[in-house]
C-alpha positions in Angstrom: -14.1 4.0 -80.5 -14.9 2.7 -77.1 -16.1 -0.6 -78.6 -12.9 -1.0 -80.6 -10.8 -0.3 -77.4 -12.8 -2.9 -75.5 -12.2 -5.4 -78.3 -8.6 -5.0 -78.6 -8.2 -5.0 -74.7 -9.8 -8.2 -74.7 -7.6 -9.5 -77.6 -4.7 -8.8 -75.6 -5.9 -9.9 -72.4 -6.3 -6.4 -70.7 -9.1 -4.4 -68.9 -9.9 -1.5 -71.1 -8.6 0.9 -68.4 -5.1 -0.9 -68.5 -5.0 -0.6 -72.2 -5.8 3.2 -72.0 -3.1 3.7 -69.5 -0.4 1.8 -71.5 -1.5 3.9 -74.6 -0.8 7.0 -72.6 2.6 5.5 -71.4 3.6 4.7 -74.9 2.9 8.1 -76.0 5.0 9.6 -73.2 7.9 7.2 -73.9 7.7 7.8 -77.5 8.1 11.6 -76.7 11.0 11.1 -74.3 8.5 12.0 -71.6 8.6 15.4 -72.8 12.0 16.1 -71.2 15.4 17.3 -72.8 17.8 15.0 -71.0 20.8 17.5 -71.4 18.5 20.4 -70.0 17.6 18.2 -67.1 21.1 17.2 -66.2 22.4 20.8 -66.6 19.8 22.1 -64.0 20.4 19.4 -61.6 24.1 20.0 -61.8 23.6 23.3 -60.3 22.7 21.7 -57.1 25.3 21.6 -54.3 23.3 18.9 -52.4 24.6 15.5 -51.7 22.8 13.0 -53.8 22.8 9.3 -53.7 21.6 7.7 -57.1 20.2 4.2 -57.0 20.1 2.6 -60.5 18.9 -0.7 -61.7 21.4 -2.0 -64.0 18.9 -3.7 -66.4 16.4 -0.5 -66.4 15.2 -0.3 -69.9 13.4 3.1 -69.3 16.3 5.0 -67.5 19.5 4.6 -69.5 22.6 3.5 -67.8 24.4 6.1 -70.1 22.1 8.9 -68.7 22.5 7.7 -65.1 26.5 8.1 -65.7 26.1 11.3 -67.2 23.9 12.4 -64.2 26.5 11.1 -61.7 29.4 12.9 -63.6 27.5 16.2 -63.5 27.0 15.8 -59.7 30.6 15.4 -58.3 29.0 15.3 -54.9 26.9 12.2 -55.8 27.1 8.8 -54.7 26.0 6.1 -57.4 24.7 2.6 -56.5 24.2 0.2 -59.2 21.9 -2.7 -58.4 22.8 -5.5 -60.8 19.5 -7.4 -60.3 17.4 -4.3 -60.7 15.4 -2.8 -63.4 13.1 0.1 -63.4 10.8 -1.4 -60.9 11.2 0.3 -57.5 9.6 -2.4 -55.6 11.9 -5.2 -56.9 13.5 -6.8 -53.6 16.9 -5.8 -54.8 15.9 -2.2 -55.4 14.3 -2.0 -52.2 17.4 -3.3 -50.4 19.6 -0.7 -52.2 17.1 2.1 -51.3 17.2 1.1 -47.7 21.0 0.9 -47.6 21.4 4.4 -49.4 18.8 5.9 -47.1 20.8 4.6 -43.9 23.9 6.2 -45.1 22.4 9.7 -45.8 23.7 11.4 -42.7 26.9 9.4 -42.8 29.0 12.3 -44.0 27.5 15.1 -42.2 28.7 16.4 -38.8 27.0 15.0 -35.8 24.1 16.9 -34.7 24.5 17.4 -30.9 20.8 17.3 -30.2 20.4 13.6 -32.0 23.5 12.6 -29.7 22.5 13.8 -26.5 22.7 11.5 -23.7 19.3 11.1 -21.7 20.9 11.7 -18.3 20.9 15.4 -17.8 22.4 15.4 -14.4 
């Protein structure tokens, strides 16, 4: 089996460990990552926490339909679509969207007096 894996990996231009990783990933994807999307959304919907969802519009793994369902299930959520983004969180457009989203996390919160105290205590 090991010799066969090495031969297949070489034939497709991968290192054997890369081929093994892709086989495991394919197994997870074929099994919907062993998640029931309806159950996940129902459990997340119980949360009362504010949520910012950042989604690449061209994501081939996390469907736009499920992202919309998640946002609809979380009325306190904000959804940020990244037109140039896919599933790669390190794509420059995704990184920019994450930075923008994180910069707004506390926008809707009351000001914390400790964070806004002046340095002059006289």
